[in-house]
Each structure stands twice: as structure tokens, then as C-alpha cells.
DOKOLZA-607175 format. One line per 5 residues: their letters; for each residue x, y, z of C-alpha. Coordinates in Angstrom, 1 decimal. Each point is the difference from the previous one (the first is absolute). Layout:
a = X:Y:Z ~ ...;
//
This chain:
msdtt = 15.6:-104.6:-1.3 ~ 2.9:1.6:-1.8 ~ 0.4:3.8:0.1 ~ -1.3:1.4:-3.2 ~ -0.9:3.5:-1.3;
lefhe = -3.2:-0.2:-2.0 ~ -1.0:2.2:-2.9 ~ -3.6:1.2:0.0 ~ -2.5:1.3:-2.5 ~ -1.4:3.4:0.6;
lsfly = -2.2:-0.2:3.1 ~ -2.5:2.4:1.5 ~ -0.5:0.4:3.8 ~ -3.3:1.4:1.1 ~ -0.2:0.5:3.8;
egdhv = -3.5:-0.4:1.3 ~ -0.2:0.0:3.8 ~ 1.6:-3.0:1.6 ~ 0.7:-1.8:-3.3 ~ 1.6:0.8:-3.3;
lvgrp = -1.3:-0.9:-3.5 ~ 3.1:-1.1:-2.0 ~ -0.4:-0.6:-3.7 ~ 1.7:-0.5:-3.3 ~ -2.1:2.3:-2.1;
gadsy = 1.1:-1.2:-3.4 ~ -1.1:-3.6:0.9 ~ -3.0:0.9:2.2 ~ 1.4:-2.1:2.8 ~ -0.7:1.3:3.5;
avlpl = 0.4:-1.1:3.6 ~ -1.1:1.5:3.4 ~ 3.0:0.0:2.4 ~ 0.2:1.0:3.6 ~ 2.2:3.1:0.6;
dgakl = 3.0:-1.9:1.1 ~ -0.2:-2.3:-3.1 ~ -0.2:2.9:-2.3 ~ 3.0:1.7:1.6 ~ 1.9:-3.2:-0.3;
leqmv = -0.8:-0.2:-3.7 ~ 1.0:3.7:-0.4 ~ 3.4:-0.9:1.4 ~ 0.5:-2.7:-2.6 ~ -1.3:2.2:-2.8;
sgsss = 2.5:2.7:1.0 ~ 2.8:-2.5:-0.5 ~ 0.5:-1.8:3.3 ~ 0.8:-3.7:-0.3 ~ -2.3:-2.5:1.6;
ldaaa = 2.1:-0.6:3.0 ~ 0.7:3.7:0.5 ~ -3.7:0.7:-0.2 ~ -0.7:-2.8:2.6 ~ 2.6:1.5:2.3;
wyaat = -1.6:3.4:-0.4 ~ -3.4:-1.4:0.8 ~ 1.3:-1.7:3.2 ~ 1.7:3.2:1.1 ~ -3.0:2.2:-0.7;
ygesv = -2.8:-2.2:1.3 ~ 1.8:-2.2:2.5 ~ -0.9:-3.3:-1.5 ~ 1.2:-2.2:-2.8 ~ -1.7:-0.6:-3.4;
diasf = -0.1:-3.1:-2.2 ~ 1.7:1.8:-2.9 ~ 0.0:-3.1:-2.2 ~ -3.8:-0.3:0.2 ~ -0.4:3.8:-0.5;
vetir = 2.1:-0.2:-3.2 ~ -2.0:-2.9:-1.3 ~ -3.2:1.9:0.6 ~ 1.1:3.1:-1.9 ~ 1.3:-2.1:-2.8;
glgfv = -3.4:-1.7:-0.3 ~ -1.6:3.4:-0.3 ~ 2.3:0.8:-2.9 ~ 1.7:2.9:1.7 ~ 3.5:-1.4:-0.6;
rdssd = 1.6:0.4:-3.4 ~ 1.3:-3.3:-1.3 ~ 2.8:-0.5:-2.5 ~ -2.6:-1.0:-2.6 ~ -1.8:3.4:0.3;
dqetv = 0.6:2.7:-2.5 ~ 2.6:2.3:1.6 ~ -0.9:3.0:-2.2 ~ -2.3:2.6:1.5 ~ -2.8:0.8:-2.4;
aaepv = -1.1:3.6:0.1 ~ -3.6:0.4:1.0 ~ -2.2:1.0:-2.8 ~ -2.0:3.2:0.5 ~ -3.6:-0.6:1.0;
rlqrf = -2.3:1.2:-2.8 ~ -2.9:2.4:0.8 ~ 1.4:0.8:3.5 ~ -0.3:3.8:-0.5 ~ -3.6:-0.4:-1.4;
srllf = -0.8:-2.3:3.0 ~ 1.1:2.7:2.5 ~ -2.3:2.5:-1.7 ~ -2.9:-2.5:-0.1 ~ 0.2:-0.5:3.8;
apaaf = 0.9:3.6:1.0 ~ -2.1:1.8:2.7 ~ -1.6:2.1:-2.7 ~ -1.1:-3.1:-1.9 ~ -1.6:-1.5:3.1;
lvygl = -1.9:3.3:0.4 ~ -1.4:-0.5:-3.5 ~ -0.9:-3.6:0.8 ~ -1.8:1.0:3.1 ~ -2.0:2.6:-1.8;
vfvaw = -1.1:-2.6:-2.6 ~ -1.1:-2.3:2.7 ~ -2.0:2.7:1.9 ~ -1.6:1.1:-3.2 ~ -1.2:-3.6:-0.7;
litiv = -1.4:-0.3:3.6 ~ -2.0:3.2:-0.6 ~ -1.5:-1.4:-3.2 ~ -1.1:-3.1:1.9 ~ -1.8:2.2:2.6;
rapal = -1.7:1.9:-2.8 ~ -0.8:-3.2:-2.1 ~ -0.1:-3.1:2.3 ~ -0.9:-2.2:-2.9 ~ 3.5:0.5:-1.4;
apnpr = 1.6:-1.6:3.1 ~ 1.7:-3.3:-0.7 ~ -2.6:-2.7:-0.4 ~ -0.1:-3.6:-1.5 ~ -2.8:1.0:-2.4;
hvfft = 2.4:2.4:-1.8 ~ 1.8:-3.0:-1.5 ~ -3.0:-0.7:-2.2 ~ 0.2:3.1:-2.2 ~ -1.6:-2.0:-2.8;
rslvl = -2.2:-3.1:-0.3 ~ 2.7:-1.8:-2.0 ~ 1.9:-2.3:2.4 ~ 2.9:-0.3:-2.4 ~ 0.5:3.7:-0.1;
vqlli = -0.1:0.2:3.8 ~ 2.6:-2.9:0.1 ~ 2.3:1.7:-2.5 ~ -0.1:3.2:1.9 ~ 0.9:-1.7:3.3;
lfgqi = 2.7:-2.0:-1.7 ~ 1.7:2.6:-2.2 ~ -1.3:3.2:1.6 ~ 1.9:-0.9:3.2 ~ 3.3:-0.4:-1.7;
pclfl = 0.8:3.7:0.0 ~ -1.2:0.3:3.6 ~ 2.3:-2.9:1.0 ~ 2.9:1.5:-2.0 ~ -0.4:3.4:1.8;
helfh = -0.2:-1.7:3.4 ~ 3.3:-1.9:-0.6 ~ 1.6:3.0:-1.8 ~ -0.5:2.1:3.2 ~ 1.8:-2.8:2.0;
vlagr = 2.8:-0.1:-2.6 ~ 0.5:3.8:-0.1 ~ -0.1:0.2:3.8 ~ 2.8:-2.5:0.1 ~ 2.0:1.8:-2.7;
rlgls = -0.4:3.2:1.9 ~ 2.2:-1.6:2.7 ~ 2.5:-1.2:-2.7 ~ -1.3:-3.6:-0.1 ~ -0.3:-1.9:-3.2;
srvgl = -3.6:-1.1:0.7 ~ -1.8:-2.1:-2.6 ~ -3.3:-1.9:-0.5 ~ -0.5:-3.8:0.0 ~ -2.6:-2.7:0.4;
gnrlw = -0.5:-2.2:3.0 ~ -2.8:-1.6:2.1 ~ -1.4:0.4:3.5 ~ -2.1:-2.7:1.4 ~ -2.6:-0.6:-2.8;
fivve = 0.7:3.2:-1.8 ~ 2.2:0.7:-3.0 ~ 1.6:3.4:0.7 ~ 1.9:2.7:-1.6 ~ 2.8:1.2:2.3;
trmpn = 2.6:2.7:0.0 ~ 3.4:-1.2:1.1 ~ 2.2:2.6:1.7 ~ 3.5:-1.4:0.3 ~ 2.0:1.5:2.9;
llsvp = -3.0:1.7:1.6 ~ 1.1:-1.5:3.4 ~ 3.2:2.0:-0.4 ~ -1.7:3.4:0.4 ~ -1.1:1.4:3.3;
rrqry = -3.4:-1.3:1.3 ~ -1.7:3.4:-0.3 ~ 0.7:0.1:-3.7 ~ -1.7:-3.3:-0.7 ~ -3.6:1.1:0.7;
lpflv = -0.5:2.0:-3.2 ~ 0.9:-2.8:-2.3 ~ -2.4:-2.3:1.8 ~ -2.9:2.5:0.0 ~ 0.1:1.7:-3.4;
gmlad = -1.8:-2.9:-1.7 ~ -3.0:0.7:2.1 ~ 0.4:3.7:-0.7 ~ -0.1:-0.8:-3.7 ~ -3.3:-2.0:0.6;
ilivs = -1.5:3.0:1.8 ~ 1.0:2.3:-2.8 ~ -1.5:-2.3:-2.7 ~ -3.3:-0.4:1.8 ~ -0.1:3.8:0.7;
tlgll = 0.8:0.9:-3.6 ~ -2.5:-2.4:-1.5 ~ -2.7:1.2:2.5 ~ 0.6:3.6:-0.9 ~ -0.2:-0.9:-3.7;
ayglh = -3.3:-1.8:0.6 ~ -1.4:3.0:2.1 ~ 0.9:2.4:-2.8 ~ -1.7:-2.1:-2.7 ~ -2.9:-1.9:1.6;
dggkv = -2.5:2.8:-0.8 ~ 1.2:0.6:-3.6 ~ -1.1:-1.6:-3.2 ~ -0.1:-3.7:-0.9 ~ 3.7:-0.2:-0.8;
eqvia = 1.0:1.8:3.1 ~ -2.2:-2.3:2.1 ~ 1.5:-3.1:-1.5 ~ 3.5:1.4:0.8 ~ -1.1:0.7:3.6;
avala = -1.4:-3.5:0.3 ~ 3.2:-1.6:-1.3 ~ 2.1:2.2:2.4 ~ -2.1:-1.3:3.0 ~ 0.3:-3.6:-1.2;
mafpv = 3.8:0.3:-0.1 ~ 0.1:1.6:3.4 ~ -1.8:-2.7:2.0 ~ 2.6:-2.8:-0.5 ~ 2.7:2.4:1.1;
cvrfa = -2.0:0.5:3.3 ~ -0.1:-3.8:0.5 ~ 3.7:-0.3:-0.7 ~ 0.6:2.8:2.5 ~ -1.9:-1.8:2.7;
yqfll = 2.1:-3.2:-0.6 ~ 3.0:1.9:1.4 ~ -1.5:-0.5:3.4 ~ 0.0:-3.8:-0.2 ~ 2.6:-0.3:2.8;
flqtd = 0.5:-3.7:-0.6 ~ 1.7:0.9:-3.3 ~ 3.1:2.0:-0.7 ~ -1.7:3.1:-1.2 ~ 1.1:3.6:0.0;
iyfvi = -1.6:0.6:3.4 ~ 1.9:-3.1:1.3 ~ 3.4:1.5:-0.9 ~ -1.0:3.3:1.6 ~ -0.8:-1.8:3.2;
ttalg = 3.1:-2.1:0.1 ~ 2.2:3.1:-0.7 ~ -1.7:1.9:2.8 ~ 0.4:-2.9:2.4 ~ 3.6:-0.7:-0.8;
cydlh = -0.6:-3.4:-1.5 ~ 1.5:-1.8:-2.9 ~ -2.1:-3.1:-0.7 ~ -3.1:0.4:2.2 ~ -2.2:-1.8:-2.5;
aasra = 2.0:-3.3:0.1 ~ 0.5:0.3:3.8 ~ -3.8:0.5:0.6 ~ -0.9:-2.7:-2.3 ~ 2.4:-2.4:1.6;
lllnr = -1.3:0.9:3.5 ~ -3.5:-0.8:-1.0 ~ 1.0:-3.3:-1.8 ~ 2.1:-1.0:3.0 ~ -3.0:0.3:2.2;
vwrll = -2.1:-2.1:-2.4 ~ 2.7:-2.7:-0.2 ~ 0.3:-0.1:3.8 ~ -3.8:-0.4:0.4 ~ 0.1:-2.8:-2.6;
rhper = 2.9:-1.6:1.8 ~ 2.5:0.3:-2.8 ~ 3.0:1.5:1.7 ~ 2.3:-1.1:-2.8 ~ -1.6:2.6:-2.2;
vrdse = 0.5:2.9:2.4 ~ 2.5:2.5:-1.4 ~ 2.8:1.5:2.0 ~ -0.9:3.6:1.0 ~ 3.7:0.9:0.0;
awtpr = -0.3:0.2:-3.7 ~ -1.2:3.6:0.5 ~ 1.3:3.0:1.8 ~ -1.1:0.6:3.6 ~ -2.0:3.0:-1.1;
drqva = -1.9:-2.0:-2.6 ~ -0.8:-2.7:2.6 ~ -1.1:2.6:2.5 ~ -2.4:1.9:-2.4 ~ -1.3:-3.3:-1.5;
rwyap = -1.6:-0.9:3.3 ~ -2.6:2.7:-0.3 ~ 0.2:0.6:-3.8 ~ -1.0:-3.6:-0.8 ~ -3.6:0.4:1.2;
lfavg = -0.3:3.1:-2.2 ~ 0.0:-2.4:-2.9 ~ -3.6:-0.3:0.8 ~ -0.5:3.7:-0.8 ~ 1.3:-0.7:-3.5;
aavll = -2.5:-2.8:-0.3 ~ -2.8:2.3:1.1 ~ 1.0:2.6:-2.6 ~ 0.1:-2.7:-2.7 ~ -3.6:-1.1:1.0;
avftw = -1.2:3.6:0.1 ~ 1.5:0.7:-3.4 ~ -1.4:-3.2:-1.5 ~ -3.5:0.8:1.5 ~ 0.0:3.7:-1.1;
glvpv = 1.9:-0.1:-3.2 ~ -0.1:-3.4:-1.6 ~ -3.2:-1.7:1.0 ~ -2.2:2.7:-1.6 ~ 2.1:-0.2:-3.2;
ikeci = -0.2:-3.8:-0.1 ~ -3.8:0.1:0.7 ~ -0.6:2.5:-2.8 ~ 2.1:-2.0:-2.4 ~ -2.1:-3.1:0.8;
nlisa = -3.2:1.9:-0.5 ~ 1.1:1.4:-3.4 ~ 1.2:-3.4:-1.1 ~ -3.3:-1.6:1.0 ~ -2.0:2.7:-1.8;
avgig = 2.2:-0.4:-3.2 ~ -0.4:-3.8:0.0 ~ -3.7:0.4:0.3 ~ -0.2:2.1:-3.1 ~ 1.5:-2.7:-2.1;
ptrvr = 2.8:-0.3:-2.7 ~ -1.9:2.3:-2.4 ~ 1.0:3.1:2.0 ~ 3.5:1.7:0.3 ~ -0.2:0.0:3.8;
fwdal = -0.1:-3.8:0.0 ~ 3.4:-0.2:-1.8 ~ 1.3:2.9:2.0 ~ -0.7:-2.0:3.2 ~ 1.5:-3.2:-1.4;
lfvav = 3.2:1.8:-1.0 ~ 0.2:1.5:3.4 ~ -0.2:-3.5:1.7 ~ 2.6:-1.3:-2.4 ~ 2.5:2.8:0.6;
tvvqf = -0.6:-0.4:3.8 ~ 0.8:-3.7:-0.2 ~ 3.2:0.8:-2.0 ~ 1.0:2.6:2.6 ~ -0.3:-2.5:2.9;
gvyfy = 1.9:-2.6:-2.1 ~ 2.9:2.4:-0.5 ~ -0.1:1.0:3.6 ~ 0.3:-3.6:1.3 ~ 2.7:-0.8:-2.6;
lllrn = 2.1:3.0:1.2 ~ -0.6:-1.0:3.6 ~ 1.2:-3.5:-0.5 ~ 3.0:1.1:-2.1 ~ 1.1:2.4:2.7;
rrrkp = -0.4:-2.6:2.7 ~ 2.1:-2.5:-1.9 ~ 2.7:2.5:-0.6 ~ 0.0:1.1:3.7 ~ 3.1:-1.5:1.8;
pasta = -0.7:-2.2:3.0 ~ -0.2:1.7:3.3 ~ 3.2:0.0:2.0 ~ 0.2:-0.6:3.8 ~ 3.0:2.2:0.3;
apsar = -0.3:3.4:1.6 ~ -0.9:2.5:-2.7 ~ 1.8:3.3:-0.5 ~ -2.0:3.2:-0.4 ~ -1.3:0.2:-3.6;
pplqp = -0.5:3.0:-2.3 ~ -3.7:1.0:0.2 ~ -2.4:-0.5:-2.9 ~ -2.9:2.2:-0.8 ~ -3.0:-2.2:-1.0;
eys = -3.1:1.2:-1.8 ~ -3.0:-2.3:-0.1 ~ -1.9:-0.5:-3.2;
//
């Protein structure tokens, strides 16, 4: 190839053991390079021409490098500035609420959060009936009111969960935001944190975990409110019952974070701690490859080189842990959802038996109608998202910016 000096976008180099995470933060394009590859790229970023960088590599490491292939790879990642790219450097906009976010997650704030949680645990010991329970969902015999509370009462809870993720990202100077997506059969709300992979690994744990912290605070606060009002007058008891009804779905959502076969908050904590970048896809591919080999379909086996050596190494023992997530899902369904479904069926049967002359009959009928509409909207969104999803590529993926999903 001809000797050229390339012009690069702003790149970040994050050294992590025997590899380097190189990224173009503004475009969320990342790649995991070995140390020698990262050093070669640094030579070119500093102004060395391609042939000079190749000569430096040969002198430093005692072997030649296919510089043409290397340049093609970094071009494909979008690291090289082309003539069509805007040459002007746009000043980064200040991240809103960064100062507030630092106060929200300061050590003193965590002390307050801990006291709230401990106080809630004490109330459960004193009044075990106030501990999260599926029967709390039915704060009234009206199924429609129960449904409306679950539908709309969870909106502020979801908002606070995602807000904590967003603010934790903005605490680090990231322009985090909220969007919609889907995981498996679930429509999800997820917080996108551009450039999170550009910060040191130890700083990523807080953005991943604060959503669960928000859930704990929500349940604790609602539990304390119920404890303070459950022995009061009729109005106070109604408020206490509503508080407990709002708290239980948050507990179910909290348990969903341990579904290890999905990309949940806990999943991102695990991958960060283990030094992985796409463990979910690597583990899933490993399991599917075993299935295709057993079924004698070698043409469907995916190349394991599409993932980093660390992802492949951890996937060998992480893949069986998918079963742990399935066990959690079964436990949550048995403990949290089956009793609710059973009670709904009982209430509907009782209301239908009364006949159309009673309000409860029409209440149950409206409940069924709204439920059918909900499932219709759900499947519509699921099909729409699948149609919009680009076809899977067989090329080796680069490391992607994490998402923070919340299951609803």
C-alpha cells in the first residue's frame, strides 16, 4: 500500500490488563485490541504514516504487521476521519444535572438510603403482614381499579428507576437518556449511556446498580408509609393498602434483574467484574452451537472468533448459569404471578355469577377487555420491533455501549 498519514477522530484508550479498549466516544464505536495493536494505533494517531508505523512495529516487536489490513479494520470501525466528515470540532455541551447527581450519590446520601432500608426491615419484623405479598395487589374488589393502579401507578416507579440510571451516568459526565427496546418476549424501558465504555471499569458499577437502589427505596418508602397508616382511620387504611399494592410489582421487577439469560442490571455488573464485553451473545452462541452440532447442522454453527478470548473463556461456565435465570423466572412466576392470576380468575367468576344487574359484573367485563387490549398492544409492539431490527451480521462485532434495561 502507499504511504499515507491518516487523520483520526478523537479516540479513547482504556488499558485493561493484556488488552486495550479503544473507542470513538462521539460515535459509540469500540474495539478490543491487544497491547501491540493499540500501541500501533497510537503511533498512527500521533502522526506517524502507515509505513513508518509498520516500521516502528517491526523494530519494537520483532515481527512484521499487515498494515494494509490494519488500516482497513480501523477505517471500518469509523476511527479514521474521511474527507466527507465535518472538520469542525464541536464543543461538548455541558451535561445537565451533573452537580445534583454527585450530591444524590454522595456517601452521605447512601447513609440516608441505608437508614431508610433498615427502618423498613424493622417494620416488617414488627408487622409481618406488611411484608411484600401478592394479596396486597387486591386493595379493592374492583378489578379495574387494581388494573389501573398496576398500569399507571407503576409509571412513577419506573421513571424513578430509570432516572437513577440517567443521573448516575450524568454524574460521570455522560449524556445518558431513556429509550424503548425489547428483550426476548419483553418490551423494556432502557437507559442508554453513550461512552460508558470509555470510563474506567470501577466507575461503571454505580450506573448499573442504582436502578435497583431506586427500587429498594421505593419499596421501603411505601412500606414505611403503610406501617404508619395501617392502624389509622378508614382513609389512612386505604392509603396504606394502596401503598402496599404499588410496592409489590416493584418487588417482582426487582427479582427480574436476576434473570441471567437476559441483559439485566445484574448481567452488566457481572460482565464488568469479569472483564467481558459481550458475554450474553457469546454464551448464547456457545449453547446454540452445541445444539446445532447435536442436530448435525454444522453450517449453522457460529465462529467463536467473533468474540474476545475473555468472553469465550467465561462463556464456557457462564452459559450453564442461564438455567439459574430460568429458575428465578419460575420462582417469581410461582410466588408473584400465579396467586395474582388465580385471584383474578376467582373474582371474575364470582362477578359473572352475579349477573349483568350488578356493577361488579361490568367491572369484571371491562377488566377482561382492557387486558385483551394490553396484550394486543404488546404483540403489536413486539412484531414492529422485530421487523425494524436489522438482520444479524456474521462479522465480528465490536464492543457496544451498554444499555440499562428495566422489565415491565
